BAVEXVEX-788820 format. One record per residue: x, y, z of N, C-alpha, C, O, CB in turn. Coordinates in steps of 0.2 Angstrom, whole numbers, plus 5000, padded with zeros to 4 digits. Glycine has a CB too. Layout:
<recs>
XYZXYZXYZXYZXYZ...
</recs>
This chain:
<recs>
482349355097482649325091482249365085481649375085482449245091482649385080482449415074481849375071481849315071482949435070481449415068480849375064481149335059480849275058480349435061481649355055481949315050482249255052482149195049482449355046482549255058482849195061482249145063482349085063483249215067481749175066481149125068480849095062480749035062480649175072480749135057480549105051480949045048480748995046480449155045481649055048482049005046482048945050482048895047482849035046481948955057481948895061481348855060481348795059481948915068480748895059480148865057480148825051479948765050479548915057480448855046480548825039480948755040480748705037480848875034481448765043481948705044481548645048481648595046482548725048481148665053480748615056480248585052480148525052480448645062479948625048479448595043479748555038479448505036479048655040480348575036480648535031480848465034480848415030481348575028481148465040481348405043480748355044480748295043481648415050480148385046479548345047479348315040479148265040478948395050479448355035479248335028479648275026479448225023479248395023480348285027480848235025480648165029480748115027481548255026480548175036480348125040479748085037479648025038480248145047479248125035478648095032478748055026478547995025478148145031479248085022479448045016479747985017479647925015479848095011480247985022480647925024480147875027480247815026481147945029479747895031479247845034478847815029478747755029478747885039478547845024478147815019478647765015478347715013477847875014479247785013479647745010479847675014479747625011480347775008479947685020480047625024479347585024479447515024480247645032478847615025478147575025478147535018477947485018477547625026478247575013478247545006478747475006478447425003478447595001479347485008479747425008479547375013479647315011480447445010479247385018478947335023478347305019478347245020478747365029477947335016477447305012477647265006477347215005476947365010478247285003478547244998478647175000478547124997479147284995479047175006479147115009478547075012478547015011479647125016478047105015477447075017477047045011476746985012477047115021477047075006476647055000477047014995476846994990476347114996477747004997478146974992478147004985478246974980477946894991478147074985478147104979477547094974477647104968478847094975477047084977476447064973476347114967476347174969475847054977476147094961475947144956476547184954476347244953475347184958477147164954477747204952477747264957478047314955477647234945477547254963477647304968477047354969477047394973478247344967476547344964476047394964475547384970475247434972475647384958475447324973475047314979475347354984474947394988475047244980475947354985476347394991476247464989476147504994477047374992476347484983476347554981475647584982475647644985476647564974475147554980474447584981474247584988473947634990473947544977474447534992474347534999474647595002474347635006474447475002475247605001475647655004475347725002475347775006476447655002475247734995474947794993474247804996474147864998474847794985473847754997473247765000473247785007472947835010472847705000473747755011473847775018474147845019473847875023474347725021474547865014474847925015474347985013474348035016475447935010473847965008473348015006472848025012472648075014472947985000472647965015472247975021472548015027472148055030472047905024473148005028473548035033473548115032473448155036474148015035473748125025473748195023473048235024473048295026474048205016472548205022471848235022471748245030471448295031471348185019471948195034471748205041472148265044471848305048471948145045472848275042473248325044472948395042473048445045473948315042472648395036472448465033471748475034471448525031472548465026471348435039470648445039470448515042469848535041470348395043470848545046470648605049470948665046470948725048470848605057471348655040471648715037471248745032470748715029472348685034471448805030471048835024471248795018471748755018471248905023470948805012470948765006471648765003471948705002470548795001472048815002472748814999473148775004473548735002473048884998473148785011473548755015473448675016473848645018473548785022472848655014472648585015473148545010473148485011471948575013473348575005473748535000474448525002474848475000473848574993474748565007475448555010475548485012476048455010475548605015475148455016475348385019475348335013475648275014474748365023475048355007475148305002475848304998475948254994474548314996476248354999476848354996477348294998477648264993477248424998477448285004477848225006477548155003477948115001477848215013476848155002476548094999476748094992476948034989475848095000476748144988476848144981477648134980477748094975476748214978478048154984478748144984478948064985479248034981479148184989478648044990478747974992478447924986478747874984478347954998477847944983477547904978478047904972478047854969476847934976478347964970478747964965479347924966479647884961478948044963479647924972480247884973480147814973480547774970480547904980479547794976479447724976479147694970479147634968478947704982478847734966478647714959479147684955479047634951478247774955479747704956480347684952480447604953480747574949480947724953480247584959480347514961479847474957479947404956480247504968479347494955478747464951478847464944478447424940478147484953479347494941479347504934479947464931480547484933479447574932479847414927480447374924480847424919480547464916480247314920481547414919481947454915482347414910482747434906482447494919482247344910482447294906481947254903481347254906483047254909482047214898481447174895481247124900481647094904481647134889480647104901480347054905480346984903480146944906479647074908480546974896480546914893481346894893481746944891480246904887481546834893482246824893482646834887482446824882482346744895483146874888483546894882484246854883484646874887483746974882484246804879484846754879485446784876485446824872484746694876486046774879486746794876486746774869486546724867487346774880487146814865487246794858487646734857488046724862487446854854487746704851488146644850488846664851489046724849488046614843489246624854489946634854490346624848490046584844490246584860490846664846491146654839491546594839491746574833491546714838491746564844492246514843492046434845492346394844492846524848491346434847491046364848490346364846490046414848491246344855490046314843489346314842488946294848489246264852489246254836488446324849487946314854487446264852487046284847487646374857487346204855486846154854486346164859486546184865487146084853485746144858485246134863484946064863484646044859484646194862485046034869484745974870484245974875484246004881485345924873483645934874483145924878483245864882483245804879482445924875483345864888483445804893482845774895482345804894483945824899482945714897482345674899481945704905481445684906482445594900482345744909482045774914481545834912481245864916482645804919481645854906481245914904481645974903481446024900480645924908482245974906482746034905482946034898483145984895483346024910482946094895483246114889483946154890483846214892482746144884484446124889485146154891485546164885485546134879485446104895485946224885486446244880487046194881487346194887486646314881487346164876487846124876488446144871488346174866487646054874489046134874489646154870490046094869490146054874490046214873490346084864490746024862491446044860491446084855490445974858491946024863492646034860492945964859493145924863493146074866492945944852493245884851494045874852494345924853493145864843494245814853494945804855495445824849495245814843495145734857495945854851496445874845496745814842496845764845497045914848496745814835496945754831497745744832497945684831496845764824498045794834498845784835498945744842499545724842499145844835498545734846498645704852498245634853497745624850498445744858498545584857498145524857497445534860497345574865498545474862496945514857496245524860496045484866496245424866495745514854495745514871495545474877494845454875494445494873495645514883494745384877494045354875493445384879492845374877494145284875493545404885493045424890492845504889493345544889493245414897492245524887492145594887492245624894492045594899491445604884492345684893492445734899491945784899491845824895493145764900491545784905490945834905491145884911491345864916490345794907491045944909491246004914490546034917490046044913491646054911490546034924489946064927490246134930490646134935489646024933490046184928490246254930489946274937489446244939490146304925490146324940489946354946489346394944489146414939490446384950489046424950488546474949488146484955488246534959488046454943487646444956487446374953487146384946487146344942487046334957486746444945486446454939486746514935486546574936485646464940487246494932487646544928487946524922488046464921488246564933488046564917488346544911489046524912489346554916488246604906489346494907490046474907490446534904490246554899490146404903490946554908491346614906491746594901491946544899491646644912491946654897492446644892493146614895493446574891492646714888493346634901493946604904493846534905494346494904494046644910493246504907493146434907493146404900493446344900492546424911492846434895492846404889493646394886493746344883492546444884494046444888494746434886495046374889495546344886495146504887494946364895495146314899494946244896495346194895495046314906494346244894494046184891494346164884494546104883493246184890494546214881494946214874495646184876495846144872494946274871495946204881496546174883496546104885496946064883496846214889496046084888495946004889495845974883496045914882495345994894495445994878495345964872495945954868496045904864494846004868496446004869497046004865497545944868498045924865497446064866497345924874497645864877497345794875497645744877497645864885496845794870496645734868495945714871495745664870497045684868495645764875495045744878494445764874494445824871495045774885493945724874493245744871492845784876492545744880492945674868492845844876492545884881491845914879491745944874493045944882491445904884490745924884490645974890490845954895490245874883490246024889490046064894489246084893489146094887490446124895488946094898488246114897488046164903488346164908487746064897487746224901487546264906486846244909486346224906487346344903486846234916486346204919485646244918485746304917486546204927485146214919484446244917484446314920484546324926483946194920484246364916484146424919484746474918484746534918483946424926485346444916485946474916486146494909486046444904486546444920486446544907486746554901486246554895485746594895487346504899486346514890485846504885485346444886484946434881486246494878485346414892484846364893484246394895484146444898485146314899483646354894483046384895482846384902483146344906482446334892482446434904482246434911481746384913481446344909481946504912481746374920481246324923480846364927480946424929481646274927480246334929479846364934480246374940480646324942479146324935480146424944480546434950480546374955481146364958480346494953480046344956480046294961480346224958480446174962479246274963480546224952480946164950481646174950482046124949480746154942481946234952482646234954482846204960482746234966482846314953483046144960483246114966483946074965484146064959482746064969484346064970484946024969484845954967485245924963485346024976484245924969484145854966483945854959484145814955483545824970483645914956483545914949484145924946484245894940483045984948484645964948485245974945485645904944485945894939485746014949485545864950485845794949485545754944485845714940485845754956484845754944484545714939484745744932484745704927483745724940484845804931485045834924485645804922485845794916485045914925486145794927486845774925486745704923487045684918487245774932486345664926486245594924485945584917486145544913485845554929485445634916485145634910485545654904485545634898484545674910486045704906486545724901487045674899487145664893486945784904487245634904487745574902487345524898487645494893487945544908486745514899486345464895486245494888486245454883485645454898486145554888486045584881486645584877486645584871485845664882487245584880487845584877487945514873488145504868488445584881487645464876487645394874488345364872488445334867487145394867488845384876489445354875489745314881490345314883489945414874489245284885489445254891489545294897489345354897490045204889490045274901490145314907490545374905490945374900490545274912490545424909490945494908491345514914491145494919490445544906491845544912492245574917491945644919491745684914493045584915491845664925491545734927492045774930492345754935490945714931492045834928492445894932491945944934491645974930492945924927491845944941491345984944491746044948492046024953490845954948491546104946491946164950491446204954490846214952492246204944491546214960491146254965490546224966490446164968491146324962489946254964489346224965489246164960488846124962488746274964489646164955489646104950489946044954489745994953489946124944490346064959490646014963490145984968490245924970491246034967489646024970489146004974488745954971488545904973488746064977488545974965488145924960488445864960488145804960487945964954489145864958489445804957489545764964489445704963490145814955489645794969489645754976489045724977489045664979489845804981488445754976487845724977487645664972487345624974487245774977487945674966487845624961488245564964488045504963488145644954488845574967489245514969488845474975488945414976489945534971488445514978488045484984487445454982487145414986487845544989487245454975486645424973486945364968487145374963486245474969486845304970487145244966486845244959487245224955486945184970486245264958485945264951486245314947486345294941485145284951486445374949486845414945487645404945487945404940486745494948487845374951488545364951488745304946489345304944488745344958488245264944488445204940488545234933488845194929487845164939488445294931488545324925489245364924489445384919488045374923489545364930490145404931490845364931490845304934490145454937491345384927491945344927492445364932492645324936492245344920492545434932493045464937492745534938492345564934493745464934492845554944492545624946493045664949493545644953491945604952493045724947493545774950493145834953492745864949494045804944493245834959492845884963493245944965493745944969492545854970493146004962493646064962493246114967492746144965493846084956493546134972493346184976492546184978492246234976493446254973492346134981491546124981491246174987491646194991491446054983490646184986490246214991490046164996490246104995489646254988489546185000489246135005488846085002488446094997488846175010488946025004488645965000487945955003487545914999489045905001487745975009487145965012486946015017487346055018487045895014486346005020486146055025486646065031486846115033485546035028486846005034487346005040487946045038488246075042487445935043488246025032488846055030488746135029489246165030489146025024488246155026488046225024488046265031488246325031487446225021487946235036487846275043488546275047488546295052487246245047489046235044489646235047489946305046489946335041490146185044490246335052490646395052491346375053491546335057490446445057491846405049492546395050492946435046492646485043492646325047493546425045494046475042494046455034493846405032494746465045494346505031494446495024495146485022495546475027494146555019495346485016496046485014496446545015496246585019496146465007497046545012497446605013497146665010496646655007498146595009497346725012497046785011496846795003497346784999497446845013496246815002496046824995496146894993496346934997495346794993495946914987495946984984495347024986495347084985496046984977494846994990494347034992494547084996494847085001493846984996494247144995494447204998495047244996495247294998494447195006495447204992496147234990496047254982496447304980496647184991495647214978495647234971495247294970494747314974495347174968495347324964494947384963494247364962494147304960495247424956493747404963493047394962492947374955493247414950492647454965492547334954492347314947492047374943491647414946491847254946492147384937491847434933491247404929491147344928492447464928490947454926490347434922489647454925489647464931490347364920489147444921488447464924488247404929488447354929487947464918487847434934487647384939486847394940486647454940487947404946486547344940485847344941485647364948485147394949485547274940486047354952485947374959486047454960485847484966486447344964486147494955486147564955485447584953485247644953486647594951485047544951484347554949483847534954483847474957484147524942483447584957483047564963482647504963482647464967482547624964482347484957481947424956482347364958482147314962481647414949482947354955483347294956483747294962483947244965483847284950483947354965484247364971483847334977484047304981484447434973483147354976482747334981482547254980482647214985482047374981482447234974482347164973482847114975482747074979482147154966483547134973484047084974484247094982484447044985484647104970484247154984484447164991483947124996484147095001484447234993483247134995482847094999482847024998482746985003482147124998482947004992483046924991483646904995483646854998483146914984484246934995484846914998484746915006484946875009485446964996484346965008484146965015483646915017483446905023483947035017483346875012482846825014482146855015481646825017483046785020482046925013481446955014480946955008480346965009481547025016481246925003480846914997481046844995481546824995480946964991480546804992480646734990480946744983480846794979480046694990481346684981481546684974481046694968481246724963481946624973480446674970479946684965479446744966478846744965479446614964479746794969479446854971479046884965479146874959479946904973478446914967478046954962478347014960478047044955477346954964478847044963479147104961479447104955479347144950479647124967479947054954480247054947480246974945480346934949480947074947480146964939480146894936480846864935481246904935479746894930480846804935481546774934481846794928482446814928481446694934481546804922481846824916482046894917482646914915481346824910481646944920481847014921482547014925482947054924481347054924482546974931483146974935483746954931484246984932482946934941483646904927484246874924484446934919485046944918484046814920484046964915484247014910484547074914485047104911483647044907484347094920484547154923485247144926485647184926484147174929485447084929486047074933486647074929486647044923485947004936487147104931487747114927488347094931488347074937487847194926488947084928489547064931489747104937490047084942490147054926489647174936489847214941489447204948489647224953489747294939488847184947488447164953488747114957488547114963487747144950489147074955489447024959489947054964490147024969489846974955490147124963490547154967491247124969491547104964490147164974491347114975491947084977491947004977492446974979492147104985491446974975491446904974491946884969492246824970490746884972492046914964492546894959493246904962493646854961492446944953493346954965494046964968494146914973494746894974494047034972493646884977493746834982493946764979494246724982493146824986493946764972494146694969494946704967495146654963493746684963495246754969495946764967496346774974496146794979496046814962497046754973497446764979497546844980497546884975498146734978497746864986497846934988498446964983498347014981498046944995498946924982499446944978499246964970499646994967500046894978498646934968498446944962497947004961497547014956498146884959497847044967497347084967497347134962496747164959497347124974497847154959497947214954498047184947498247224943498447264956497947124946497947094940497447034938497546984935498647064938496847044941496346994941496147004933495947054931495747014945496146944930495946944923495146954922494746944926496146884919495046984916494346984914494046914913494246884908494247034908493546894917493346824916492846814910492846764908493046804923492546864909491946854904491846924900492146974902491346834907491446914894491246974891490546994893490246954896491246964883490447064892489747084895489247054891488647034893489647154894489347034884488846994880488746924882488146904882489047004873489246894885489146824887488946814894488646764896489846784885489146864898488946854905488246844907487746874904489146914909488046794911487346774913487346744920487746704921487046734907486946774924486846744931486146754933485846814932487346784936485846704936485246704938485246714946485246654949484746644936485146764949485146774956484646734960484746704965485146844958484046744957483446704961483546634960483446594965482746734957483646604954483646534954484246504958484246454961483746514946484846544958485446524962485246524969485446474973486046574961484946574972484746574979484246514980484246484986484346634981483846494976483346444977483746374977483546334982482846444971484146364973484546304973484946294980485046244983485046294967485346354981485646354987485246344994485446304998486046424988484646364993484246354999484046285000483946255005483546394999483946244994483746174994484346134997484246085000483546154987484946154996485546124999485546135006485646085010486246154996485346195008485346215016484846175019484846155025485246285017484246155015483746125018483746045018483346015021483046145015484246025015484345955013484645915019485045945023484745935007484445855021484745815026485445795024485645805018484345755028485845765029486445745028486545685022486045645022486845715034487045695018487145635013487745595015487945555011487145665006488045615021488645575023488645505022489045475020488845605030488045475025488045405025487945375018488245315017487445375029487645405013487645385006488245395003488445344999487045425003488645445005489245465001489745405003490245395000489545535003489745385009490245335012490145265008490645225008490145325019489645255004489545195000489845204993489845164989488845175000490045264992490345284985490945244983491445244988490445354984491045224977491645184975491945214969492445184966491545114975491645264966491845294960492545334961492545374966491345344957493045314957493745344958493645424958493345454953494245324953493845454963493745534963494445564965494845534969493245544968494445634964495045674966494745734968494245764966495545684960495045764974494745834976495345884975495945874977494645824984495145944973495545994972495446054977494846074977495546024964495946074980495846134985496346184983496946174982495946104992496046244983496546304982496846334988496546334993496146354978497446354987497746384993497346444996497346455002498446404991497146494991496846554993496046544993495746594991497046614989495846484994495146474993494646524997494846535003494946404995494146544994493646584998493046545001492646565004493346644993493146475000492646425002492846405010493446405011492646364998492346395014492446375020492846305020492546255016491846365025493346295023493746235022493446165024493546115020494446235026492946175028492646115030492146085025491946035025492246125037491946135020491546105014491946055010491646005008491346165010492546065009492946025005493145965010493145905007493646055003493345975016493545915020493045875022493145815023493945945027492445895022491845855023491745805018491545745019491145895024491845825012491845775006492445725007492345665006491945814999493045745008493645705009493545655014493645595014494245745010493245675020493145635026492645575024492645525027492945675032492145595020491545545019491545505013491145455012490945585020491945525008491945485001492545445001493145465000491945544996492445375002493045335002493345324994493845294993492845265004492945344990493145344983493745394981494045394976492645354978493845444985494345494984495045464985495245444990494245554989495345464979496045424979496645474980497145454982496145394972496545534978497045584980496745654980496145674978497545584974497045694984496945764985497445814983498045794984496745784993497345864979497845904976497745974979497246014977497845904969498245994984498146064986498546114982499146104981498546064994498246154978498446194973498746264976498446304977497946214968499446264976499746324978499646384973499646374967500446314980499646444976499646504972499046524968499046564964500246494967498546494970497846504966497346514971497346484977497746454961496846554969496246554973495646514970495746464967495946634972495046524972494446484971494446464963494346414961493846514973494546514959494546504952495246484950495646524948494346574948495346414950496046394949496346404942496946414942496046324951495946394937496146404930495946464928495346484926495846344925496446514929496246584928496646624923496646684922496246624934497046584919497446614914498146654916498446674912497046664910498246664923498746694925499346644926499346584928498646724932499946674924500546634925500446564922500246554916500846624932500646514925500546444922500046404926500046344926501246404923499546444929498946414933498546364929498446314931498546464936498446384922498046334918498446274917498146214917497846374912499046274915499446214914499546174920499446114919500146234912499546204926499646164932498946124933498946074936499846204938498346164932497746134933497646074928497446024930497146184932497846084922497846034917498245974919498045914918498046054910498845984922499245934924498945884929499045824929499945954926498645914934498345874940497745834937497645774939498245914946497345864933496745834930496945774926496645724926496345884927497345794921497545734916497845674920497845624918497945764911498345694925498645644928498145594932498245534931499145664933497645624935497145584938496745544933496645484934496745624942496545574928496145544923496445484919496145434917495845594917497145484919497545434916497845384921498245344919498045464911497645394927497945354933498645354933498945304934497645284932498945414932499645424932499845454939499445484942499945464926500545454941500745484947500545564947500545594942501445474948500345584953500045654954500645704954501245684956499745664961500545754951501145804950501245834957501845864958500945864945500745834962500845864968500745814974500445764972500345924969500945824980500845774985500145764986499745814985501245804992499945704989499245694990499145724997499345695002499145614991498845784997498845825003498245865003498145904998499445865005497845875008497845835014497545765013497045755009497545865020497745715017497445645017496845645022496845695026497945585018496445595022495945595028496245605035495945635039495545535027496845565036497145575042497345645044497445655050497645515043497545685039497845745040497345805040497445865041498345765034496645785040496145835040496145875046496145935046495445805039496245845052496245885059496845935059496745995060496345845065497445915056498045965056497946015051498146065052498645925056497645995045497546045040497146095042497246155041497246005034496546085046496146135048496446175054496346235054495446105051496846135058497146175064497646225062497746275065497446115069498046205056498546255054498246305049498646345047499046215050497646305048497346355044497646365037497746415035497346425048497746305034498046305028497546325022497646335016498246235026
</recs>
């Protein structure tokens, strides 16, 4: 073999060994991030990795001449540079709240629970008969700002004569953050009760969507909180307790997940620090109160594009190429760590079925045809809540039922207002409790 070819093979071999050393140090760093829970913004893992790499490089170069002794340090320096990016914040580490909305005033109420929440009020239109019971909206998330699309829907309800209130749950949107260990589903329920008390208008009608529907369901299972509720509308709920959260089953008709164009815009997950933090949190390898990134920094970094195909999953497959823009980049707010924390407290909670069976608050359940939720999450509520007077299976819509497409908003308003006014339902009462087995069997 020619000398040049031998040199080339040796060079390639050394390069591969160097790359393997870099990859090994990066893997060690990530493992240490998980083991130390990101202590010191990742510096504990970084310094340990750098120290271990330096010791190994010194050992490898101990019999070499002086210039050659430096060669083993090159992979260490490359790995140190790559992993250092995980330890350096690129967004403010104190919470940067969204600016005020141009079409509604933001109030801040301090509840008796200690939560300071952002509140929005849409008074009833003067041209329509005013409904005496206030209507409170609980958005999904669970710790997320209320989208502009949802605000538009709330305005539509107000134009029907409803006195509409909405608040962003603690840690979401313009509401103040809580210490991470205070984000629990039971705290969310207590906040709802405290909010109704703060309204000081007697009982309230509640519309809970997605994770807001979970809060509402658990409120119905608590007699002390249910006493504050006049009527309840549970729309597309998530799992209500631990046993329900562990149910595996089918979802609704095909959604736009995997069919819609990829979301555009900046992504925090393209930045090493946040890709590592959010990725390891989602895998359960970092706790929500990890030392790698603080809650405020994570909230500031997370963007709408980071939700990926989650947004598309809230729409029917036929709407894949016309999914509306749900929010503005200025208004969008999502707390991944706090949301994971609340979801975990739901998964860890015991069954509430026996308490829910004692509920007598008039309620309605909304189920979307193309729902991305496991069907048993909704049917578990229907099976165990005797207060549910009607179920409305909403054709032609996904998880986000009021989405501004076609007449979807008007149809959602029609079923909501009919129930609140105790008028005949626009759609058949389907599925009933007796129809749950066939509903699940037919994969509706």
